[in-house]
OpenMM code with the backbone's topology and positions (N, CA, C; nanometers):
from openmm import Vec3, app, unit

residues = "UNK UNK UNK UNK UNK UNK UNK UNK UNK UNK UNK UNK UNK UNK UNK UNK UNK UNK UNK UNK UNK UNK UNK UNK UNK UNK UNK UNK UNK UNK UNK UNK UNK UNK UNK UNK UNK UNK UNK UNK UNK UNK UNK UNK UNK UNK UNK UNK UNK UNK UNK UNK UNK UNK UNK UNK UNK UNK UNK UNK UNK UNK UNK UNK UNK UNK UNK UNK UNK UNK UNK UNK UNK UNK UNK UNK UNK UNK UNK UNK UNK UNK UNK UNK UNK UNK UNK UNK UNK UNK UNK UNK UNK UNK UNK UNK UNK UNK UNK UNK UNK UNK UNK UNK UNK UNK UNK UNK UNK UNK UNK UNK UNK UNK UNK UNK UNK UNK UNK UNK UNK UNK UNK UNK UNK UNK UNK".split()
positions = [
    Vec3(-0.1621, 3.8577, 0.3429),
    Vec3(-0.0806, 3.7477, 0.3624),
    Vec3(0.0562, 3.7259, 0.2325),
    Vec3(0.1463, 3.7169, 0.2097),
    Vec3(0.2512, 3.6882, 0.1163),
    Vec3(0.2820, 3.5812, 0.0607),
    Vec3(0.3570, 3.5634, -0.0244),
    Vec3(0.3863, 3.4413, -0.0539),
    Vec3(0.4400, 3.3595, 0.0125),
    Vec3(0.4406, 3.2326, 0.0043),
    Vec3(0.5043, 3.1394, 0.0942),
    Vec3(0.6080, 3.0572, -0.0188),
    Vec3(0.7155, 3.0237, 0.0349),
    Vec3(0.8214, 2.9416, -0.0874),
    Vec3(0.7777, 2.8322, -0.0378),
    Vec3(0.7923, 2.7371, -0.1476),
    Vec3(0.7464, 2.6026, -0.1351),
    Vec3(0.8878, 2.5383, -0.1873),
    Vec3(0.9147, 2.4784, -0.0918),
    Vec3(1.0610, 2.4089, -0.0275),
    Vec3(1.0637, 2.2356, -0.0397),
    Vec3(0.9503, 2.1709, -0.1004),
    Vec3(0.9419, 1.9900, -0.0796),
    Vec3(0.8895, 1.9887, -0.2120),
    Vec3(0.9679, 1.9845, -0.3078),
    Vec3(0.9691, 1.9508, -0.4557),
    Vec3(0.9878, 1.7980, -0.4428),
    Vec3(1.0779, 1.7262, -0.3548),
    Vec3(1.1330, 1.6256, -0.3765),
    Vec3(1.0492, 1.5382, -0.2801),
    Vec3(0.9401, 1.5817, -0.2283),
    Vec3(0.8558, 1.5092, -0.1579),
    Vec3(0.7228, 1.4592, -0.2285),
    Vec3(0.6732, 1.3592, -0.1578),
    Vec3(0.5385, 1.2997, -0.2101),
    Vec3(0.4267, 1.3396, -0.1406),
    Vec3(0.2979, 1.3605, -0.1733),
    Vec3(0.2162, 1.3718, -0.0822),
    Vec3(0.0659, 1.3203, -0.1179),
    Vec3(0.0928, 1.2442, -0.1976),
    Vec3(-0.0410, 1.1738, -0.2567),
    Vec3(-0.0159, 1.0684, -0.1813),
    Vec3(-0.1425, 1.0164, -0.1098),
    Vec3(-0.1491, 0.8853, -0.0542),
    Vec3(-0.1742, 0.7563, -0.1291),
    Vec3(-0.0534, 0.6820, -0.1758),
    Vec3(-0.0733, 0.6109, -0.2611),
    Vec3(-0.0049, 0.4592, -0.2367),
    Vec3(-0.0945, 0.3289, -0.2729),
    Vec3(-0.0631, 0.2124, -0.2381),
    Vec3(-0.0187, 0.1173, -0.3659),
    Vec3(0.0202, 0.0757, -0.3610),
    Vec3(0.0497, -0.0277, -0.4843),
    Vec3(0.0714, -0.1596, -0.4734),
    Vec3(0.0411, -0.2193, -0.5668),
    Vec3(0.0637, -0.3744, -0.5743),
    Vec3(0.1437, -0.4060, -0.6939),
    Vec3(0.2626, -0.4238, -0.6594),
    Vec3(0.4197, -0.4049, -0.7779),
    Vec3(0.4214, -0.5776, -0.8425),
    Vec3(0.4305, -0.5735, -0.9134),
    Vec3(0.4600, -0.7114, -1.0191),
    Vec3(0.5336, -0.7988, -0.9707),
    Vec3(0.5968, -0.7977, -0.8727),
    Vec3(0.7332, -0.8410, -0.8285),
    Vec3(0.6469, -0.9339, -0.6542),
    Vec3(0.4856, -0.8882, -0.6415),
    Vec3(0.4331, -0.9001, -0.5342),
    Vec3(0.4651, -0.8344, -0.3999),
    Vec3(0.5336, -0.7610, -0.4031),
    Vec3(0.5491, -0.6438, -0.3540),
    Vec3(0.4213, -0.5478, -0.2995),
    Vec3(0.3682, -0.5016, -0.1743),
    Vec3(0.2618, -0.4049, -0.1720),
    Vec3(0.3265, -0.2465, -0.1055),
    Vec3(0.3673, -0.1883, -0.1827),
    Vec3(0.4111, -0.0475, -0.1450),
    Vec3(0.3094, 0.0661, -0.1020),
    Vec3(0.3503, 0.1464, -0.0160),
    Vec3(0.2714, 0.2467, 0.0431),
    Vec3(0.3824, 0.3763, 0.0249),
    Vec3(0.3442, 0.4513, -0.0387),
    Vec3(0.4081, 0.5896, -0.0957),
    Vec3(0.4631, 0.6830, 0.0244),
    Vec3(0.5380, 0.7359, 0.0224),
    Vec3(0.5495, 0.8494, 0.1427),
    Vec3(0.4608, 0.9313, 0.1853),
    Vec3(0.3709, 0.9457, 0.1016),
    Vec3(0.2545, 1.0409, 0.1240),
    Vec3(0.1618, 0.9577, 0.2010),
    Vec3(0.1234, 0.8331, 0.1796),
    Vec3(0.0481, 0.7271, 0.2600),
    Vec3(0.1004, 0.7208, 0.4052),
    Vec3(0.2510, 0.7002, 0.4186),
    Vec3(0.3269, 0.6486, 0.5233),
    Vec3(0.2941, 0.8416, 0.5800),
    Vec3(0.2936, 0.9396, 0.5595),
    Vec3(0.2919, 1.0639, 0.6083),
    Vec3(0.1761, 1.1097, 0.6708),
    Vec3(0.0354, 1.0371, 0.5824),
    Vec3(-0.0711, 1.1353, 0.6158),
    Vec3(-0.1545, 1.0267, 0.6906),
    Vec3(-0.1010, 0.8664, 0.7021),
    Vec3(-0.1527, 0.8090, 0.7752),
    Vec3(-0.1024, 0.7951, 0.9025),
    Vec3(0.0364, 0.7950, 0.9281),
    Vec3(0.1250, 0.7776, 1.0203),
    Vec3(0.2004, 0.6500, 1.0758),
    Vec3(0.2651, 0.6149, 0.9571),
    Vec3(0.2765, 0.4800, 0.9484),
    Vec3(0.4288, 0.4960, 0.9839),
    Vec3(0.5149, 0.5656, 1.0236),
    Vec3(0.6193, 0.5724, 1.0523),
    Vec3(0.6524, 0.4855, 1.1880),
    Vec3(0.7522, 0.3922, 1.1616),
    Vec3(0.7870, 0.3122, 1.2465),
    Vec3(0.7157, 0.1850, 1.2804),
    Vec3(0.6194, 0.1789, 1.1952),
    Vec3(0.5335, 0.0435, 1.2117),
    Vec3(0.6100, -0.1037, 1.1768),
    Vec3(0.6196, -0.2016, 1.2510),
    Vec3(0.7138, -0.2972, 1.1912),
    Vec3(0.6440, -0.4036, 1.1286),
    Vec3(0.5159, -0.4451, 1.1571),
    Vec3(0.4350, -0.5273, 1.0617),
    Vec3(0.2810, -0.4966, 1.0333),
    Vec3(0.2350, -0.5369, 0.9390),
    Vec3(0.1059, -0.5304, 0.8847),
    Vec3(0.0322, -0.6741, 0.8718),
    Vec3(-0.1027, -0.6504, 0.9168),
    Vec3(-0.1845, -0.7626, 0.8824),
    Vec3(-0.2905, -0.7039, 0.7583),
    Vec3(-0.3385, -0.8130, 0.6950),
    Vec3(-0.3533, -0.7947, 0.5543),
    Vec3(-0.5221, -0.8447, 0.5742),
    Vec3(-0.6238, -0.7973, 0.5092),
    Vec3(-0.7540, -0.8389, 0.5058),
    Vec3(-0.8305, -0.8403, 0.3678),
    Vec3(-0.8940, -0.8997, 0.3303),
    Vec3(-0.9499, -0.9350, 0.1818),
    Vec3(-1.1229, -0.8976, 0.1983),
    Vec3(-1.1854, -0.8118, 0.1084),
    Vec3(-1.3058, -0.8246, 0.1445),
    Vec3(-1.3499, -0.8505, -0.0049),
    Vec3(-1.3864, -1.0251, -0.0281),
    Vec3(-1.4285, -1.0607, -0.1875),
    Vec3(-1.5351, -0.9876, -0.2376),
    Vec3(-1.6464, -0.9383, -0.1514),
    Vec3(-1.8018, -0.8884, -0.2144),
    Vec3(-1.7499, -0.7588, -0.2940),
    Vec3(-1.6469, -0.6771, -0.2191),
    Vec3(-1.6236, -0.5247, -0.2724),
    Vec3(-1.5195, -0.5281, -0.3332),
    Vec3(-1.4360, -0.6304, -0.3229),
    Vec3(-1.2996, -0.6451, -0.3713),
    Vec3(-1.1842, -0.5308, -0.3191),
    Vec3(-1.2010, -0.5240, -0.2062),
    Vec3(-1.1051, -0.4097, -0.0828),
    Vec3(-1.0348, -0.5183, -0.0431),
    Vec3(-0.8970, -0.4435, -0.0409),
    Vec3(-0.7947, -0.4879, 0.0319),
    Vec3(-0.7605, -0.4255, 0.1841),
    Vec3(-0.7695, -0.4725, 0.2813),
    Vec3(-0.7220, -0.3829, 0.4122),
    Vec3(-0.6188, -0.3821, 0.4670),
    Vec3(-0.5554, -0.2975, 0.5421),
    Vec3(-0.4209, -0.2995, 0.6061),
    Vec3(-0.4445, -0.2582, 0.7408),
    Vec3(-0.3752, -0.3092, 0.8643),
    Vec3(-0.3976, -0.2900, 0.9714),
    Vec3(-0.2525, -0.2726, 1.0531),
    Vec3(-0.1649, -0.1962, 1.0596),
    Vec3(-0.0413, -0.2116, 1.0838),
    Vec3(-0.0025, -0.1924, 1.2497),
    Vec3(0.0894, -0.2502, 1.2776),
    Vec3(0.1048, -0.3079, 1.4292),
    Vec3(0.2810, -0.3011, 1.4511),
    Vec3(0.2805, -0.3202, 1.5717),
    Vec3(0.4406, -0.3273, 1.6171),
    Vec3(0.4631, -0.4877, 1.6761),
    Vec3(0.3264, -0.5763, 1.6845),
    Vec3(0.2995, -0.6997, 1.7431),
    Vec3(0.3349, -0.7855, 1.6199),
    Vec3(0.4114, -0.8725, 1.6437),
    Vec3(0.4522, -0.9733, 1.5127),
    Vec3(0.3527, -1.0839, 1.5490),
    Vec3(0.2864, -1.1423, 1.4726),
    Vec3(0.1780, -1.2758, 1.4748),
    Vec3(0.2663, -1.3506, 1.4014),
    Vec3(0.2987, -1.4757, 1.3725),
    Vec3(0.3280, -1.5818, 1.2755),
    Vec3(0.2245, -1.5926, 1.1925),
    Vec3(0.2480, -1.6051, 1.0855),
    Vec3(0.1176, -1.6496, 0.9914),
    Vec3(0.0227, -1.5220, 0.9692),
    Vec3(0.0609, -1.4494, 1.0352),
    Vec3(-0.0625, -1.3499, 1.0411),
    Vec3(-0.0091, -1.1960, 0.9778),
    Vec3(0.1296, -1.1476, 1.0565),
    Vec3(0.1603, -1.0327, 1.0076),
    Vec3(0.2546, -1.0701, 0.8984),
    Vec3(0.2704, -0.9353, 0.8369),
    Vec3(0.4059, -0.9304, 0.7026),
    Vec3(0.4924, -0.8272, 0.7794),
    Vec3(0.6339, -0.8439, 0.7905),
    Vec3(0.7175, -0.7339, 0.8019),
    Vec3(0.7262, -0.6237, 0.7085),
    Vec3(0.7262, -0.5086, 0.7952),
    Vec3(0.7017, -0.3769, 0.6951),
    Vec3(0.8752, -0.3474, 0.6743),
    Vec3(0.8976, -0.3257, 0.5722),
    Vec3(1.0217, -0.2606, 0.5197),
    Vec3(1.0030, -0.1130, 0.5006),
    Vec3(1.0610, -0.0077, 0.5762),
    Vec3(1.0776, 0.1278, 0.5599),
    Vec3(1.1991, 0.1606, 0.4780),
    Vec3(1.1774, 0.2455, 0.4063),
    Vec3(1.2890, 0.3238, 0.3437),
    Vec3(1.2726, 0.4787, 0.3166),
    Vec3(1.3666, 0.5411, 0.2923),
    Vec3(1.3303, 0.6675, 0.2703),
    Vec3(1.2391, 0.7068, 0.1757),
    Vec3(1.2250, 0.6513, 0.0647),
    Vec3(1.1243, 0.6871, -0.0124),
    Vec3(0.9679, 0.6472, 0.0411),
    Vec3(0.9762, 0.5301, 0.0740),
    Vec3(0.8284, 0.4726, 0.0671),
    Vec3(0.8779, 0.3751, 0.1860),
    Vec3(0.7876, 0.2747, 0.2058),
    Vec3(0.7588, 0.1449, 0.2858),
    Vec3(0.6724, 0.0242, 0.1935),
    Vec3(0.7110, -0.0898, 0.2218),
    Vec3(0.6402, -0.2167, 0.1654),
    Vec3(0.6212, -0.3024, 0.2265),
    Vec3(0.5718, -0.4235, 0.1840),
    Vec3(0.5459, -0.5493, 0.2813),
    Vec3(0.5627, -0.6387, 0.1471),
    Vec3(0.5972, -0.7895, 0.1856),
    Vec3(0.5778, -0.8799, 0.0793),
    Vec3(0.4372, -0.9327, 0.0887),
    Vec3(0.3846, -0.9358, -0.0149),
    Vec3(0.2368, -0.9685, -0.0394),
    Vec3(0.2097, -1.0872, -0.1319),
    Vec3(0.3038, -1.1413, -0.1666),
    Vec3(0.3057, -1.2488, -0.2588),
    Vec3(0.1998, -1.3772, -0.2119),
    Vec3(0.2168, -1.4223, -0.0701),
    Vec3(0.1353, -1.5226, -0.0284),
    Vec3(-0.0089, -1.4786, -0.0530),
    Vec3(-0.0584, -1.3638, -0.0057),
    Vec3(-0.1740, -1.2969, -0.0044),
    Vec3(-0.2183, -1.2677, -0.1147),
    Vec3(-0.1539, -1.2175, -0.1997),
    Vec3(-0.2220, -1.1947, -0.3293),
    Vec3(-0.2478, -1.3362, -0.4273),
    Vec3(-0.1765, -1.4621, -0.4259),
    Vec3(-0.1764, -1.5645, -0.4516),
    Vec3(-0.2928, -1.6294, -0.4245),
    Vec3(-0.2943, -1.6386, -0.2782),
    Vec3(-0.4021, -1.6873, -0.2251),
    Vec3(-0.5492, -1.6497, -0.2939),
    Vec3(-0.5605, -1.5168, -0.2684),
    Vec3(-0.7020, -1.4360, -0.3033),
    Vec3(-0.7050, -1.4300, -0.4544),
    Vec3(-0.6367, -1.4900, -0.5619),
    Vec3(-0.5713, -1.4709, -0.6872),
    Vec3(-0.5900, -1.2866, -0.7358),
    Vec3(-0.5327, -1.2382, -0.6477),
    Vec3(-0.5242, -1.0933, -0.6938),
    Vec3(-0.4268, -1.0896, -0.7896),
    Vec3(-0.4486, -1.0332, -0.9036),
    Vec3(-0.3604, -1.0216, -1.0374),
    Vec3(-0.2416, -0.9365, -0.9903),
    Vec3(-0.1033, -0.9669, -1.0181),
    Vec3(0.0386, -0.8736, -0.9763),
    Vec3(0.0996, -0.9083, -1.1159),
    Vec3(0.0337, -0.9134, -1.2128),
    Vec3(0.1352, -0.9287, -1.3580),
    Vec3(0.1759, -0.8085, -1.3987),
    Vec3(0.1008, -0.6949, -1.3581),
    Vec3(0.1665, -0.5302, -1.3937),
    Vec3(0.1422, -0.4935, -1.2374),
    Vec3(0.2601, -0.3867, -1.2441),
    Vec3(0.1778, -0.3192, -1.0988),
    Vec3(0.0549, -0.2348, -1.1391),
    Vec3(0.0094, -0.2155, -0.9776),
    Vec3(-0.0993, -0.0878, -1.0167),
    Vec3(-0.0980, -0.0317, -0.9120),
    Vec3(-0.1336, 0.0903, -0.9408),
    Vec3(-0.1300, 0.2246, -0.8059),
    Vec3(-0.2693, 0.2441, -0.7566),
    Vec3(-0.3089, 0.2465, -0.6524),
    Vec3(-0.4496, 0.2481, -0.6233),
    Vec3(-0.4573, 0.4047, -0.4753),
    Vec3(-0.5658, 0.4711, -0.4896),
    Vec3(-0.5397, 0.5637, -0.3702),
    Vec3(-0.5849, 0.4813, -0.2476),
    Vec3(-0.4883, 0.5315, -0.1546),
    Vec3(-0.5041, 0.4825, -0.0266),
    Vec3(-0.6630, 0.5895, 0.0486),
    Vec3(-0.7349, 0.4667, 0.1322),
    Vec3(-0.8354, 0.5325, 0.1866),
    Vec3(-0.7886, 0.4574, 0.3300),
    Vec3(-0.9364, 0.5816, 0.4293),
    Vec3(-0.9047, 0.4913, 0.5578),
    Vec3(-1.0804, 0.4634, 0.5901),
    Vec3(-1.0863, 0.3691, 0.6301),
    Vec3(-1.2278, 0.3519, 0.6749),
    Vec3(-1.2513, 0.3648, 0.8195),
    Vec3(-1.3042, 0.4858, 0.8421),
    Vec3(-1.3164, 0.5235, 0.9931),
    Vec3(-1.3869, 0.4385, 1.0915),
    Vec3(-1.4870, 0.3494, 1.0595),
    Vec3(-1.5279, 0.2644, 1.1322),
    Vec3(-1.4439, 0.1598, 1.1837),
    Vec3(-1.3739, 0.1001, 1.0937),
    Vec3(-1.2914, -0.0319, 1.1049),
    Vec3(-1.1220, 0.0375, 1.1631),
    Vec3(-1.0734, 0.1596, 1.1063),
    Vec3(-0.9585, 0.1878, 1.1188),
    Vec3(-0.8762, 0.1526, 1.0109),
    Vec3(-0.9359, 0.0780, 0.9640),
    Vec3(-0.8191, 0.0218, 0.8687),
    Vec3(-0.7781, 0.1074, 0.7303),
    Vec3(-0.6752, 0.0897, 0.6628),
    Vec3(-0.6345, 0.1606, 0.5410),
    Vec3(-0.6885, 0.0713, 0.4412),
    Vec3(-0.6965, 0.0877, 0.3466),
    Vec3(-0.7945, 0.0116, 0.2293),
    Vec3(-0.7642, 0.0570, 0.0914),
    Vec3(-0.7644, -0.0437, -0.0103),
    Vec3(-0.7990, 0.0154, -0.1778),
    Vec3(-0.8949, -0.0679, -0.1995),
    Vec3(-0.9504, 0.0263, -0.3085),
    Vec3(-1.0481, -0.0637, -0.3761),
    Vec3(-0.9810, -0.1522, -0.5060),
    Vec3(-0.9813, -0.2853, -0.5293),
    Vec3(-0.9083, -0.3372, -0.6688),
    Vec3(-0.9762, -0.2902, -0.7627),
    Vec3(-1.1004, -0.2451, -0.7886),
    Vec3(-1.1523, -0.2194, -0.8982),
    Vec3(-1.1549, -0.0290, -0.9426),
    Vec3(-1.0526, 0.0092, -0.8961),
    Vec3(-1.0402, 0.1565, -0.9207),
    Vec3(-0.8732, 0.1617, -0.8761),
    Vec3(-0.8225, 0.1288, -0.9548),
    Vec3(-0.6474, 0.1588, -0.9882),
    Vec3(-0.6303, 0.2944, -1.0416),
    Vec3(-0.5456, 0.3863, -1.0255),
    Vec3(-0.5331, 0.5222, -1.0910),
    Vec3(-0.4519, 0.5002, -1.1943),
    Vec3(-0.3472, 0.4080, -1.1997),
    Vec3(-0.2825, 0.3683, -1.3093),
    Vec3(-0.2132, 0.2504, -1.3327),
    Vec3(-0.1596, 0.2238, -1.4409),
    Vec3(-0.0937, 0.0993, -1.4139),
    Vec3(0.0632, 0.1050, -1.4905),
    Vec3(0.1466, 0.0466, -1.4573),
    Vec3(0.2872, 0.0240, -1.5184),
    Vec3(0.2940, 0.0230, -1.6306),
    Vec3(0.3501, 0.1089, -1.6980),
    Vec3(0.3738, 0.0701, -1.8802),
    Vec3(0.4713, -0.0370, -1.8787),
    Vec3(0.5513, -0.1099, -1.8091),
    Vec3(0.6241, -0.2141, -1.8264),
    Vec3(0.5631, -0.3729, -1.9060),
    Vec3(0.6244, -0.4190, -1.9347),
    Vec3(0.5861, -0.5356, -1.9921),
    Vec3(0.5363, -0.6292, -1.9009),
    Vec3(0.4468, -0.7045, -1.8772),
    Vec3(0.3813, -0.8132, -1.7951),
    Vec3(0.4626, -0.8992, -1.7359),
    Vec3(0.4684, -0.9567, -1.6036),
    Vec3(0.5437, -1.0400, -1.5556),
    Vec3(0.4821, -1.1662, -1.6367),
    Vec3(0.6194, -1.2521, -1.6554),
    Vec3(0.5344, -1.3989, -1.6878),
    Vec3(0.5256, -1.4963, -1.6301),
    Vec3(0.4164, -1.5854, -1.5858),
    Vec3(0.3665, -1.6867, -1.4986),
    Vec3(0.4122, -1.7882, -1.5142),
] * unit.nanometer
topology = app.Topology()
chain = topology.addChain("A")
for resn in residues:
    res = topology.addResidue(resn, chain)
    for name in ("N", "CA", "C"):
        topology.addAtom(name, app.Element.getBySymbol(name[0]), res)
């Protein structure tokens, strides 16, 4: 087998989810591609307080007061998560990035809030 030219230097392949200091919850292009999230219009949010897990279920069916609108951009997608984060008292003063995982039993994407892979070096948001 010969060499294969790598021509994807500007792409992201790591499936990450970030909780941003502005209250957005972002999904990397790697997560969008890995989990087939392209074209999804809405997201339902779940919280497991015992295990500190946040779950995400994507759908094209809008449900008032239940779904968050998905904003899809070329480099990523995000939802406005401030009401969810505030309700469950999830700290978003600094941006934290987590590995996206999939629960095979429930089919939810999820992050473990106890296992962020890095946090932003920018200053904390003032409350």
